[in-house]
N, C-alpha and C positions, 0 to 999 in steps of 0.2 A: 492727159489731154490739155492742149494749149489753145488759148483764145488770143488772136491778134487783133489789136485795135489800132486803127490809123487815126491819128490826131491831125486834122487839116488846118494847120496853123498858117493860114493864108490871108492875104490882103483882099478887101472887097473891091468890086468895081463900082460903076455908076449906073443904077437902074436894074430892074428886075431881070430883064433878059441877060444883062451882062453877069449878074450874080448867078444865074443858072448856068451860064457857059463856063464861067470860072470853076463853079462848084462841080459841074459835070467832068471837067478835065481833071480835077483834083481826085475825084472818086475813081476815075480810070486808073490813075497812077497808084492809088491805094490798092486797087485790085491786083495790079501788076506786082505790088509788093506783098501779095498774098494775104491781104487783110480780110478778117472776117466781119469787121465793123468799120465804117467810115463815119467819123464824128465831127461836125462842124462847130466852129466858136458860136457864141450866143447871138441870136437874132441875125442869122446870116442873110435873110431875105432883103435887109436894107443896111447891113453893115453895122448894126446897133445904132441906128438914128431913131431918136425919140422926140419927135416935134412937140412943141408945147402948145399947140393949136388943136383944138378938137377935131376940126374938119380935116387938117393936114394929117394928123395921125391916122384918122379912119381911112383917108385916101390911100395912105401908104401901106395899111394892113392888107393881108391876103387871107383867103379862106382855104380850108383843107381840100376843097375841090377845085381849086385854081390850077392853071396850067403849070405854075411853078411847082406846087407840091406834088401834083400828079406826075409831073415830069421826073421828079426824084423817085416817085414810086415805080415808075417804068424803068428807071435806071437801075434801081436795086434788083429788079427782076432780070433785067438784061445781063448785069454783071454777076448775078447769083452771090451778091454781097449785101449784108444789112447796111443801111444808111440811116443815121441820125440827122435829120434835117431841122434846123432851127429857124424860127420866123416870128414876125410880128403878125400875130393872128387876128382876123376880124372876130369881134365879139362884142355883145352889148352888156352893160352900157358903155364899156371902154375896151379897147383891144387888150390882148394878152401876149406875154412873152413865152413862147411855147417851143416844144421839140416833139417831133414824131419820129418814131423808129419804125422803118420798114424792114422786114426781114428779106432774106435772099429770094423769096418768091413774090416780093412786092406786096406782101400783107401788112397792113398797120397793126403792130402788136403793142405799141405803147404810144400814148399821147399824154404829155404832161405840160402843165402850165405853171410857171414860177409862182410859188406860194409866198415867199418872202421878197415881194417887190420892193425896190428902193423908193418907197413912198416919200422919203425925205428929200428926194431929188428929182431926176427927170421922170422916173417911173410912177410919179403921182398921176400920170396920165393914163396908167394902166389898170386893168382889173387883176387881182391876184387869182391864183388857182385855188382849187377847193380841197385838194388832197394829194397824197403821194401814192404812186402806183407801181406795181412790180408785174413783170410779164415773162413768159417763157419764150426765149429766143431759140429757135432751131437753127444751128449753124451747120447742119449736115452731119456732123461727127458726134454731137451731143446736144442736149438742151441746157441752156444757161439762163439762170434767173437774173433778169435785168431790171434795174430802177434807174430813176434820173432825178438829179436836182440841178438848179441853174444858178450859177454865180453866187449871189448873196445868201442863198439857201445854206451854203456851206458854213456860214457863221453861227447857225443854229444847230446844236448838237442833236435836237429832236429830228431834224430832217433825215440824216443818215440813220439814226436809231430807228425810226419808223420804217424805213426801207429795209433794214436788217431784220426787223421783227416780222415784216411781211414775206421774208424769205430771200431777199435779194443777195446775190453773190458779187455782183459787179454793179457799180453806179456809174452812169455817164453824166458828166458834169460840164456843159457848155459854159463859157466864161467870156467876159469882156472887161478887164480891168488890170491894173498893175499887179503882177504876181510877185509880191515881195515876201520877205522871210516869214512874216506873220500869217499871211493868207496861205503860203505853203505849209506852215506849221498846222494851221487849222485842218487842212486836207489830210496831212499825216496822221493827226489825232483822230479824225473821223474814222480813217482806215483802220487804225490801231484798236480803238475802243470797240469797234463792231466786227473786227476780223473780216473786213470786206475790202474788195478792190475798188478803187476810185480813179476813173480816167477823166482828166480835165483838159479841155481844149480851149486855148486863148487865142486872140489875134496876135500877130507878130508886132515887133517894133515897127513904126510907120503908121500904124493905126492910132488915132488920138486916145491917150490915156491906157494904152496897152503895151505890153513888152515881151510877149511870147511866154517862154517858160511853161509850156504845157507839160502836164506831168501825169505819170501812172504810178500810184502806191498800190502794191499787191496785197497789202493786209496781212502778211506773214512776218511777224516780228522776231521770231526766233525758230530754231530747229532743234528738236530734243536731242538729236545725236551729235549736234555740234555745240562747242562752247561759245559763250557770249551771245550777242544779238546780231541781227542782220539789218541791213538797210532796206526798208520796204519800198523806197523809191527805185523802181527799175527803169524809169525814163523821166529825164527832165530835159526838155528841149532848150536850145539856145534862144536868143531873142530873134533870130533871122527867120524869114518866111521859109516854110518847108512842110513836107508831110512826114510825120515821125511815127514809126510803128513800135508798139510795145507788145511783148510776148508774155502773157499772163499764164503761169502754170496752174490750171484749174484743179488738177489732182492734188498738187502741193497745198493749195488754198483749202480745199475740202478736207483733207486729212487734218490740217491745223485746226480748222473750225470744229471738227469732231472731237478733238482732244484737248484744246486749250480752254481757258477760264474766262475770257472776255465775252462780249456779245450778251446773250440772254440768260446764261447759266446761273448766275449768282445775283441777279436783280431782285429788288424787293418793291414791286409796283405799288402795293398797297401803302407804302410810306411816301410816295411821290405825289400825293394828291395836290400839293401846293404848286406843282409844276403845270398842271393842267387847269388850275383855278384862274378865273378872271381877276381874282383879288390882287391889288397892288397897293401895298401899304408901306409906310416908313415908321421906324421906331425913333421917337425923339423924347426930349424932356418936356415935362408939364410946364407951361408958362404960368406966370403968377396969376394972370387974369382968368386962368382955367381952373383954379383950385376948387371952385365950387362944385365942379363936376364929380369930385371924389365921393360926395354923398350918393350920387346916382350909382356909381360903380360899387359902392359899398352895399347898397340895396341889392344890386344884381349878384353880389358875392354871397348873399345869404343862401345856405344849402337848404333845399326843400326835398325831404324824402318823397318817394313816389306816392302820388295821391294826396299830399298835403297842400292846403290852401296857403297861398302867399299871404304874408302879413301886410298890414297897412305900411305905406311908404314912410310914415313918420317914426317907424321903429328905429330909424338911424339916429333919432334925437335922444335915444336913451343914453345915459352916461356911459354905460359899458361899451357902447358903439361910437360915441362921439370922440372917444379917446384916439380913433383911427384918423380923424379928419380935423378937429379943432386946431385953429391956427397952423394949418399945415405949412410947412416950408420955413418955420421959425425955430424949430427944435433940433436937437442932436439926432443924427441919423435919418432926417427927413430927405427922402429921395423919391422921385416918381418918374417913371417912363410911361409913354402912351403909344398906342397903335394908331396911326393917323392914315385914313383912307381919303385921300383928296381933300383934306379939311374936315372931316368927320372923325372924331375921336370914338373908336369902337372898343377899346380895351385899355386897361391901366394896370401897372403893377407899382405898388409904393411900399416903402419901409419907414419905420421910425422906432426909436428905442422908447418903449412904452410898456406899461403893465397891463397887457392884454392877455388873451387866452394862451398864446404861444410864447409868453415871456420866459426867458431863461436867465438873463442877468442884465445888469445895466450897461454892458458893453456890447450886447448882441441885438442888432436891428431885427424887428419882426416884420414879416412879410404879409401883405394883403394883395390879392390879384383878382381881377374881374374882367369878363368880356360880355358884351351883349350876346344873347343866345344864338343869333344867326351867324355869329362869327366864331363860334366855339368849334373844337375838334378840327381845326384848320392848320394847326401847328403854330398859331400866333401866340398863344399863352406860353408855350415852351420857349419861344424866341424872347419874349418879354422877360421871363424868368432868367434865362442865360444872360442877357444883357445887364440885368440888374445885379446878378452875382459878380459879373466882371466889374461893374462899377464899384460895388462895395469893397471888392478886393483891391481895387486901385485906391480906394480911400483908406485902406490899412485895416479894415475889419477882419477878424479872424474867423467869424462864423456868422450865419444868419439862421433865424428860426421861424416857425410857423405852427399853427394848430389847424388840424382838418378833421372833419367828421369821418369816421371809418367807412361809412357807406358812400362817400363822395368819390366819384370816378376820377377826380383830380389827384388823388393819391398816387396813381400810376405816373402822371406827369411829373409830380414832385420827386419821386424816386428817380425817374429818368434823368432829372437835371442834377441829381446829387444829394437830395435830402435823405436822411436816415432817421428812423424812429428811435428816440431817446427815452421816451415815457408815454404813457397812455392811461386813460381812464375808461369808463364803460362806453363812452361814445366817441372819443377823440384820441388821435394820435398827436404827440408833440414831436415835431420833427426838426433836426438841425443839419445844416450843410456846412461843412468846413470848407473854408476858402484858401 
């Protein structure tokens, strides 16, 4: 079963009524080309005009019950063809950049507002959408699972990934920007990694900051019975204005999705927590004026068995612990990296060659690492460890060592980054990482 999508790569007019008439004529041509779906470029209601005045932009926005939107609903029913109409949508506190998909019976099946607005530019005047949605589109011969993302959404892998996870087979992607090699490559990648078809409709050359090159990637990267790979791009329009129809082989796509390895088959969601965290941190070197913080982190590094009372904070002044911090930065092997959250240091990893619990020899730096409790189990400690090991290797060290209590959950992290047990006593492991 095939799905025909018409990309309406057309120039806008002047005013809402003119936009409707141009759009209506384009939809009728798409129907004459036997299209199942007609897709407009981004914000067709005003030709992607985004006034930077609050009153002006609200005056330009249109509601879903407006004659403009309802006109395309009636047109979809009249033509018995799905229509993806894009518009500057009336919304509080700010308008939205939206698309509504009407099916061939004039029913609204999908209403999506751009999540990743270009808030660094003109779209700071807009409210972002709240979620990504997938809908069943009845094209008469079959039901197709359809989702949408708009322009800048494509730069975020999460957009297409969420739509894939929600069951989308085809993504409709209205657009209004220059479609150069990097943006086209992003679309190709989204289609490849999710085994999903992506249809992008752009304005033609002649519209400011646009150049045509509307595309359809069908998401099928290779065929088992054929050698080599295939080009997923089944349509790339030229720069000129026109209506360009792509024919997506849904049977081929569905068979491919059932048998190949991308998409959801081998994901490890539990390991991706940092991707959905609000935490934004940088790893950098400790500054000289921050050396006093190491005593705080040394205290935080003290392992407490379940139910044990924490010691007094002055425990770090004991000679066997002061070896970790005294005159830090002045001795051989002294290195420290910190995790900095917007000016707040929440974790540190440091090394020095010292006669501590994890001492191996006088050429091997010993590790200490600590994070505040609320920042643990986020992957930050692993990143600090890896960066420090890279630093030591660049400095010419052959190995690094540490000591850790056997009951400490951090043992798993140390093994993960490459440390192996070389000795042990009743309570501790001595571990070494070869560099």
